[in-house]
C-alpha positions as CSV (number, residue, x, y, z in Angstrom):
1,M,195.9,72.7,97.0
2,I,193.7,69.5,96.9
3,T,192.8,66.8,99.4
4,A,190.4,63.9,99.0
5,A,188.3,62.0,101.6
6,P,189.0,58.5,100.6
7,S,186.4,57.0,102.9
8,L,183.6,58.0,100.8
9,P,181.9,55.8,98.5
10,S,183.4,56.1,95.1
11,S,179.9,56.4,93.5
12,E,179.4,59.7,95.3
13,G,182.7,61.1,94.0
14,P,185.5,62.4,96.1
15,I,185.4,65.3,98.5
16,L,187.9,68.0,97.4
17,E,189.3,70.8,99.3
18,T,190.4,74.1,97.7
19,D,191.4,77.7,98.4
20,I,190.4,78.9,94.9
21,P,187.6,81.4,96.1
22,S,189.9,83.0,98.6
23,R,192.8,83.4,96.2
24,L,190.5,85.0,93.7
25,D,189.2,87.4,96.3
26,R,192.6,88.4,97.7
27,L,193.8,89.7,94.2
28,H,194.9,93.2,93.7
29,W,193.2,95.0,90.8
30,G,195.3,94.5,87.6
31,R,195.4,94.6,83.9
32,F,193.6,91.1,83.9
33,H,190.6,92.7,85.7
34,T,190.6,95.6,83.3
35,L,190.6,93.1,80.4
36,V,187.7,91.2,81.8
37,I,185.7,94.4,82.2
38,A,186.5,95.6,78.5
39,A,186.0,92.2,76.9
40,L,183.0,91.0,78.8
41,G,181.3,94.4,80.0
42,I,180.9,95.2,76.3
43,T,177.6,93.3,76.4
44,W,175.7,96.1,78.0
45,V,177.1,98.6,75.5
46,L,175.9,96.5,72.6
47,D,172.5,96.2,74.2
48,G,172.2,100.0,74.7
49,L,173.3,100.4,71.2
50,E,170.7,98.1,69.7
51,V,167.8,99.4,71.8
52,T,168.6,103.0,70.9
53,L,169.2,102.2,67.2
54,A,165.8,100.5,67.1
55,G,164.1,103.6,68.1
56,A,166.3,106.1,66.2
57,V,166.1,104.5,62.9
58,S,162.3,103.8,63.0
59,G,161.7,106.8,60.7
60,A,164.3,105.6,58.2
61,L,162.7,102.2,58.2
62,Q,159.4,103.7,57.3
63,A,161.0,105.7,54.5
64,S,163.1,102.8,53.3
65,P,162.2,102.1,49.7
66,R,162.8,98.4,50.3
67,L,161.3,97.8,53.8
68,H,158.7,100.7,54.0
69,L,157.6,99.4,57.5
70,S,154.4,100.6,59.1
71,D,154.1,101.8,62.8
72,D,152.7,98.3,63.6
73,R,155.5,96.4,62.0
74,I,158.2,98.5,63.7
75,G,156.4,97.7,67.0
76,L,156.5,94.0,65.9
77,A,160.1,94.1,65.2
78,A,160.9,95.6,68.6
79,S,158.8,92.8,70.2
80,A,160.8,90.2,68.2
81,Y,164.0,91.6,69.7
82,L,162.5,91.2,73.2
83,I,161.1,87.7,72.5
84,G,164.5,86.7,71.2
85,A,166.3,88.2,74.2
86,V,164.0,86.2,76.7
87,G,164.4,82.9,74.9
88,G,168.1,83.5,74.3
89,A,168.7,84.2,78.1
90,L,166.8,81.1,79.1
91,Y,168.5,78.7,76.6
92,F,172.0,80.0,76.8
93,G,171.7,80.6,80.7
94,W,171.0,76.8,80.9
95,L,173.9,75.9,78.7
96,T,176.2,78.3,80.6
97,D,175.8,76.3,83.8
98,R,176.3,73.1,81.8
99,L,179.2,73.9,79.5
100,G,181.0,76.7,81.1
101,R,181.2,80.5,80.9
102,K,183.9,81.1,78.4
103,R,182.4,78.8,75.6
104,L,179.1,80.5,75.9
105,F,180.1,84.0,76.0
106,N,182.0,83.4,72.8
107,I,178.9,81.7,71.1
108,T,176.5,84.2,72.1
109,L,178.7,87.1,70.8
110,L,179.1,85.3,67.6
111,L,175.4,84.9,67.3
112,Y,174.9,88.6,68.0
113,L,177.6,89.7,65.6
114,V,176.2,87.6,62.6
115,S,172.6,88.5,63.3
116,T,173.1,92.3,63.5
117,V,175.1,92.2,60.1
118,L,172.0,90.3,58.7
119,S,169.7,92.9,60.2
120,A,171.5,95.5,58.1
121,C,171.0,93.3,55.0
122,A,167.3,92.6,55.5
123,V,165.2,92.7,52.3
124,D,161.7,92.6,53.8
125,F,159.7,92.8,57.2
126,W,159.8,89.1,57.9
127,S,163.7,88.9,57.4
128,F,164.2,92.0,59.4
129,A,162.1,90.6,62.4
130,L,163.8,87.3,62.2
131,F,167.3,88.8,62.4
132,R,166.2,91.2,65.2
133,A,165.0,88.1,67.2
134,L,168.3,86.4,66.7
135,T,170.2,89.6,67.7
136,G,168.2,89.7,70.8
137,A,168.8,86.0,71.5
138,G,172.5,86.8,71.3
139,I,172.3,89.7,73.7
140,G,170.0,87.8,76.1
141,G,172.5,84.8,76.2
142,E,175.2,87.4,76.9
143,Y,173.6,88.6,80.0
144,A,173.6,85.1,81.7
145,A,177.0,84.1,80.7
146,I,178.7,87.5,81.3
147,N,177.2,88.3,84.6
148,S,178.1,84.8,85.8
149,A,181.9,85.3,84.7
150,I,182.3,88.8,86.0
151,Q,180.9,87.9,89.5
152,E,183.2,84.9,89.7
153,L,186.4,86.7,88.6
154,I,186.2,90.0,90.4
155,P,187.5,90.2,94.0
156,A,184.7,90.4,96.6
157,R,185.6,93.9,98.0
158,L,185.2,95.4,94.5
159,R,182.3,93.4,93.2
160,G,179.5,95.8,93.8
161,R,181.1,98.9,92.1
162,T,182.4,96.8,89.2
163,D,179.0,95.2,88.6
164,L,177.3,98.6,88.6
165,L,179.9,100.2,86.3
166,V,179.4,97.2,83.8
167,N,175.7,97.3,83.9
168,G,175.7,101.2,83.6
169,S,177.8,100.9,80.4
170,F,174.4,100.1,78.6
171,W,174.2,104.0,78.3
172,L,177.5,104.4,76.6
173,G,176.0,102.1,73.9
174,A,172.8,104.2,74.0
175,A,174.8,107.4,73.5
176,A,176.7,105.8,70.6
177,G,173.5,104.6,69.0
178,A,171.8,108.1,69.3
179,G,175.0,110.0,68.1
180,G,175.5,107.5,65.2
181,A,171.9,107.6,64.1
182,V,171.8,111.5,64.1
183,W,174.9,111.6,62.0
184,L,174.0,108.8,59.6
185,L,170.4,109.7,59.1
186,Q,170.7,113.5,58.5
187,P,168.8,114.5,55.6
188,G,170.7,114.4,52.3
189,F,173.7,112.7,53.7
190,L,173.1,109.1,52.5
191,P,170.4,107.5,50.4
192,P,167.3,106.7,52.4
193,D,168.0,102.9,52.3
194,I,171.6,103.0,53.2
195,G,171.9,105.1,56.5
196,W,170.0,102.7,58.7
197,R,171.9,99.7,57.3
198,L,175.2,101.4,58.1
199,A,173.8,102.3,61.7
200,F,173.4,98.5,62.4
201,G,176.9,98.0,61.3
202,I,178.3,100.0,64.4
203,G,177.4,97.1,66.7
204,A,179.0,94.6,64.3
205,I,182.2,96.4,64.3
206,L,182.3,96.7,68.1
207,G,181.5,93.0,68.4
208,L,184.2,91.9,66.1
209,V,186.9,93.8,68.2
210,V,185.6,92.4,71.4
211,L,185.6,88.9,70.0
212,L,189.3,89.2,69.6
213,L,189.7,90.6,73.2
214,R,187.8,87.6,74.7
215,H,190.4,85.3,73.4
216,W,192.5,86.3,76.4
217,V,189.7,85.9,79.0
218,P,189.8,82.4,80.8
219,E,187.2,80.1,82.0
220,S,185.9,80.8,85.5
221,P,188.2,78.8,87.9
222,R,185.1,78.8,90.3
223,W,183.1,77.0,87.7
224,L,186.0,74.6,86.9
225,M,186.1,73.9,90.7
226,T,182.6,72.7,91.0
227,K,183.1,70.3,88.1
228,G,186.1,68.7,90.0
229,R,188.6,70.1,87.5
230,L,190.9,71.5,90.2
231,D,194.2,71.1,88.3
232,E,192.9,73.1,85.4
233,A,191.3,75.7,87.7
234,N,194.6,76.0,89.6
235,E,196.7,76.4,86.4
236,I,194.4,79.3,85.2
237,L,194.4,80.9,88.6
238,R,198.3,80.8,88.9
239,D,198.4,82.6,85.5
240,I,195.9,85.2,86.8
241,E,197.9,85.8,89.9
242,A,201.0,86.2,87.8
243,R,199.3,88.8,85.6
244,C,198.2,90.7,88.7
245,G,201.8,90.7,90.2
246,Q,201.0,88.5,93.2
247,G,203.1,85.6,94.4
248,D,202.1,82.3,95.8
249,P,199.2,82.3,98.3
250,P,200.0,81.7,102.0
251,A,199.4,78.2,103.2
252,D,196.7,79.2,105.7
253,M,194.3,80.6,103.0
254,P,190.7,79.8,103.9
255,R,189.4,76.6,102.1
256,I,186.0,75.2,101.2
257,R,185.1,71.5,100.7
258,I,183.2,70.4,97.8
259,R,182.1,67.1,96.3
260,A,183.3,66.6,92.6
261,R,180.2,66.8,90.3
262,P,181.0,66.7,86.6
263,D,177.3,66.3,85.7
264,A,174.8,69.2,85.3
265,I,172.2,70.3,87.8
266,G,168.7,69.0,86.8
267,F,165.6,71.1,86.9
268,V,164.3,69.4,89.8
269,E,167.3,70.2,92.0
270,L,167.1,73.7,90.6
271,A,163.6,74.2,91.8
272,R,164.4,72.6,95.1
273,S,167.3,75.0,95.5
274,L,165.2,78.1,94.6
275,M,161.9,77.3,96.3
276,R,163.0,75.4,99.3
277,D,166.4,76.8,100.2
278,H,166.2,80.4,98.9
279,P,162.6,81.5,98.6
280,R,163.2,85.0,100.1
281,R,166.0,85.6,97.7
282,V,163.8,84.5,94.7
283,A,161.1,86.9,95.9
284,L,163.4,89.8,96.5
285,G,165.1,89.2,93.0
286,L,161.8,89.0,91.1
287,V,160.5,92.2,92.8
288,L,163.6,94.2,92.0
289,M,163.9,93.0,88.4
290,I,160.3,93.6,87.6
291,A,160.2,97.0,89.2
292,Q,163.2,98.4,87.4
293,A,162.3,96.7,84.1
294,F,158.9,98.2,84.1
295,F,160.2,101.6,85.2
296,Y,163.0,101.6,82.6
297,N,161.3,100.2,79.6
298,A,158.0,102.1,80.1
299,I,159.9,105.4,80.1
300,F,162.8,104.8,77.7
301,F,160.9,103.1,75.0
302,T,158.2,105.8,74.9
303,Y,160.7,108.6,75.3
304,P,160.5,109.8,71.6
305,L,156.7,109.6,71.7
306,V,156.5,112.0,74.6
307,L,159.0,114.5,73.1
308,G,157.1,114.3,69.8
309,R,153.5,114.5,71.0
310,F,153.7,116.9,73.8
311,Y,156.7,119.0,72.9
312,A,156.7,118.8,69.0
313,V,160.3,117.6,68.8
314,P,161.1,116.6,65.2
315,A,161.9,112.9,64.7
316,D,165.4,113.7,63.4
317,R,166.2,115.6,66.6
318,I,165.2,112.9,69.1
319,G,168.8,111.6,69.4
320,L,170.0,114.8,70.7
321,Y,167.7,114.6,73.6
322,V,168.8,110.9,74.2
323,L,172.4,112.0,74.8
324,P,172.0,114.0,78.2
325,F,169.6,111.2,79.2
326,A,172.3,108.6,78.5
327,I,174.9,110.7,80.3
328,G,172.9,110.8,83.5
329,N,172.3,107.1,83.4
330,F,176.0,106.2,83.0
331,L,177.1,108.6,85.6
332,G,174.8,107.2,88.3
333,P,176.6,103.8,88.6
334,V,180.0,105.3,88.1
335,L,179.6,107.9,90.9
336,L,177.4,105.8,93.3
337,G,178.9,102.4,92.7
338,R,181.7,102.6,95.4
339,L,179.0,103.2,98.1
340,F,177.4,99.8,97.4
341,D,180.7,98.3,98.7
342,T,181.3,100.8,101.6
343,V,178.0,101.9,102.8
344,G,176.4,98.6,102.0
345,R,174.1,96.9,99.6
346,K,170.8,97.0,101.6
347,A,171.0,100.8,102.3
348,M,172.1,101.8,98.8
349,I,169.7,99.5,96.9
350,A,166.8,100.7,99.0
351,G,167.9,104.2,98.6
352,T,168.3,104.4,94.9
353,F,165.1,102.6,94.3
354,A,163.1,105.1,96.7
355,M,164.9,108.1,95.3
356,S,164.0,107.2,91.8
357,G,160.3,106.7,92.7
358,L,160.0,109.9,94.7
359,L,161.7,112.0,91.9
360,L,159.4,110.5,89.2
361,I,156.3,111.5,91.3
362,L,157.6,115.0,91.5
363,L,158.2,115.1,87.8
364,A,154.7,113.6,87.1
365,W,153.2,116.6,88.9
366,L,155.3,119.0,87.0
367,F,154.3,117.3,83.7
368,V,150.5,117.1,84.4
369,T,150.5,120.8,85.4
370,D,152.4,121.7,82.2
371,R,155.4,123.3,83.9
372,L,158.0,121.7,81.7
373,D,159.3,122.1,78.2
374,A,161.4,119.5,76.2
375,E,164.7,120.7,77.8
376,S,163.4,120.7,81.3
377,Q,161.7,117.3,80.9
378,T,164.9,115.8,79.6
379,I,166.9,117.3,82.6
380,G,164.3,115.9,85.0
381,W,164.6,112.5,83.4
382,S,168.4,112.7,83.5
383,V,168.4,113.3,87.2
384,I,165.8,110.6,88.0
385,F,167.8,108.0,86.0
386,F,171.0,109.0,87.7
387,F,169.6,107.1,90.6
388,A,167.4,104.6,88.8
389,S,170.3,103.5,86.6
390,A,172.3,102.5,89.8
391,A,169.0,101.0,91.1
392,A,168.6,98.9,88.0
393,S,172.1,97.8,87.9
394,S,171.9,96.7,91.7
395,A,168.9,94.4,90.7
396,Y,171.4,92.4,88.5
397,L,174.0,92.4,91.2
398,T,171.6,91.1,93.7
399,V,170.4,88.3,91.7
400,A,173.9,87.3,90.4
401,E,175.5,87.1,93.8
402,S,172.6,85.6,95.9
403,F,172.4,82.0,94.5
404,P,174.8,78.9,94.3
405,L,177.5,79.0,91.7
406,E,176.1,75.9,89.9
407,I,172.9,77.6,89.0
408,R,174.0,81.2,88.8
409,A,173.7,81.6,85.0
410,L,170.3,80.0,84.8
411,V,168.9,82.0,87.7
412,I,170.3,85.3,86.0
413,A,168.6,84.3,82.9
414,L,165.2,83.5,84.6
415,A,165.3,86.8,86.4
416,Y,166.1,88.7,83.2
417,A,163.4,86.9,81.3
418,V,160.8,87.6,83.8
419,G,161.7,91.2,84.2
420,T,162.0,91.7,80.4
421,A,158.6,89.8,79.7
422,V,156.7,91.7,82.4
423,G,158.4,95.1,82.3
424,G,159.6,95.0,78.6
425,V,156.2,94.1,77.2
426,A,153.7,95.5,79.7
427,G,155.6,98.8,80.3
428,P,155.9,100.2,76.8
429,A,152.3,98.9,75.8
430,L,150.7,100.7,78.8
431,F,152.6,104.0,78.2
432,G,152.1,103.8,74.4
433,H,148.4,103.6,75.2
434,L,148.4,106.5,77.6
435,I,150.5,108.7,75.4
436,G,148.2,108.0,72.5
437,T,145.3,109.5,74.4
438,G,147.1,112.8,74.4
439,A,146.1,113.5,78.0
440,R,148.8,114.6,80.4
441,I,146.9,113.3,83.4
442,Q,146.8,109.8,81.9
443,V,150.6,109.8,81.3
444,G,151.2,111.3,84.7
445,G,149.1,108.6,86.2
446,G,151.3,106.0,84.5
447,Y,154.5,107.7,85.8
448,V,153.0,107.6,89.5
449,F,152.3,103.8,88.9
450,A,155.9,103.1,87.8
451,A,157.2,105.1,90.7
452,S,155.0,103.2,93.2
453,L,156.7,100.0,92.0
454,M,160.1,101.4,92.7
455,L,159.0,102.4,96.3
456,I,157.5,99.0,96.8
457,A,160.8,97.4,95.7
458,A,162.7,99.7,98.2
459,G,160.6,98.4,101.0
460,V,161.1,94.7,100.0
461,E,164.9,95.3,99.8
462,L,164.8,96.8,103.4
463,W,162.7,93.6,104.5
464,L,164.6,90.9,102.6
465,G,167.9,92.3,101.4
466,L,171.2,90.8,102.1
467,N,174.3,92.5,103.5
468,S,176.6,90.9,100.9
469,E,179.2,93.6,100.5
470,G,182.9,92.3,100.8
471,R,181.6,88.7,101.3
472,S,182.9,85.7,99.3
473,L,180.2,84.3,96.8
474,E,180.5,81.0,98.5
475,D,179.8,82.7,101.9
476,I,176.7,84.4,100.5
477,A,175.3,81.2,98.8
478,K,177.0,77.8,99.6
479,P,177.7,75.8,96.4
480,L,175.3,72.9,95.9
481,A,178.4,70.8,95.8
482,G,179.5,72.2,99.1
483,V,180.2,69.8,101.9
484,D,180.3,70.9,105.6
């Protein structure tokens, strides 16, 4: 399994040869992979739950005898969640590349679990905002640690559809949040200061179950490989092969050569790798992430405002309109995901971004000309986001598989942070202002702008996109520790 080049100076560390990537990519799908998806993919379910709950319980937070939040403070609490998510992604993404995937995806889940329980126990605005920021930090940190681990544990031929399915599960959480809020907040069912607190408890219960499942998910053998810990990596991999029902690998498995490097990558080397070695991939990743983040956050975070102002939908009925929207978002990655591994990344990424933009332009025209009601508007959004959900998931897929293993988590964190900071802040702020004018033409113009970003992203994908379907991660981006 391991050979060393003794002629190299010892100060540089030995050169090791291993077949670990090839062995991971040859695996049949087994119960191990299902466990990975269940235990790690829950992150997106939790994020969808938290984002939906934040909007669904806003009326209850205003009516709470203890908190009695104003519209401005509800907005500030939502901003605190986003700020926490950005900070958590950057900090925990940096730690994930230094300390390993397993340690960090347990730490970030614990942070989320404790913080969401504390959110339910908040006694005033400041404690609520603080606990929402810490909840966001846990979720943001999860994105970096989990995306890295899933990319590195799933066979190359199945990586696209799996990644899209996991990212699309955000909408299972959104559906659970909407349904749970409708049930717990129905008039007369619970005291006004209890229902919203129990709603936040939904995430804590899910998080506790998943924390137990994660005990059985190992450290990434690929990450251990880059640290020179090949004995440990091979031991874990032999256990994975046994759990997948596969015997010993053949002797002629393709191998890669790496230089053992137990120390962490510094920021200077990170910048050099990104800006000198992979500038086109950086540009592509940022364009895709910003476009989908603006498109999603602008529409989803202002969804209740549109239904209330233009269609007079009561606040306690908003959750019912979120459910079909969530279903369309979940079905997109589920039904289209396989095509990202067969038809190919570039065609499907460009196609889903372009289709989302074109359909939103059509819906904008129908909206401005007053040809829709609440039900048809929701159906239109559901169809659009059938494609947009797959497009957004593919943006995360592109970033996660396009960069060297040693900096993967931090790059994911940087892309997530930039996308969330630009799209998550600018999008809702712009659309909140446009909806506040009460003018359909203003809102329609905002829809056309969001659609234009998606069409631009489709063009950039056709120009700079990679044909990475079925390829090993080490083939797409050579590890920084790699040796020719």
